[in-house]
N, C-alpha and C positions, 0 to 999 in steps of 0.2 A: 514185632515177636518177632528179629531176624535170627536168634541162635538159641538153643536148649537152656532153661533152667540152668546154672552153677549145679543146684541141688537133684534134679533128678536127669543121668550126661545118657542114658537108656533111652530119650524120649526128643524125638527129632522134630521141631521146632516144625516142620513142613505138617504133621501129622496131629498136632493140636490142634480143635477148631473150640476159639472163643465164642462163648456166648453172647447173643445184644439183642436188646428186646422186638427188635425182626424179627431174629429166629424163632425165638418161643412162645411169638403169638400168631393160633390157627388158622392154618389158611382159610375156612370156613367157620361163621361164627354158628352154631347148637341153638336149635329153637327150640330144646324143652331142658329140661337142669339133668345135670349127671345124675347119671345109673351108676347105681352100686351093689354089688352083687354082696343080701351079706348072709351069712352060713352057716347053720351050727347040726352038730349032729348027734343031737342023745332024741332017743323016741318016746323019753319017760314021759308021765305024766308030770312032773313037776322038776322041770328041767333044768339048771339056772346058766346051758350055758343060749337054750333060748332065750329068757327073763333077759338073757346082758342082751342079745340078736336083737330083739323088739327095743330095747329102750336104745341104741347103737339108732335103731331106725325113727327112734321119735326125734333122736336130736338131730340126724340129717334130717328129716320133713323140715323141724322149726328152721333150719341152715340154709334152705333152700335147696335140698337131693331130692 
């Protein structure tokens, strides 16, 4: 990529970092499943946001998080 693309005249080719698989790999392998914080904001006894958050938790646990 010696020159900037024609449709992006304000971008210098030196500042474009093209990703490859080596750059996307984590430096160390995690020994635990991904940690995802799910929040809900209602304190009501029957809270649909809480029910949705609990359902999302079930799905994430099923997929290994």
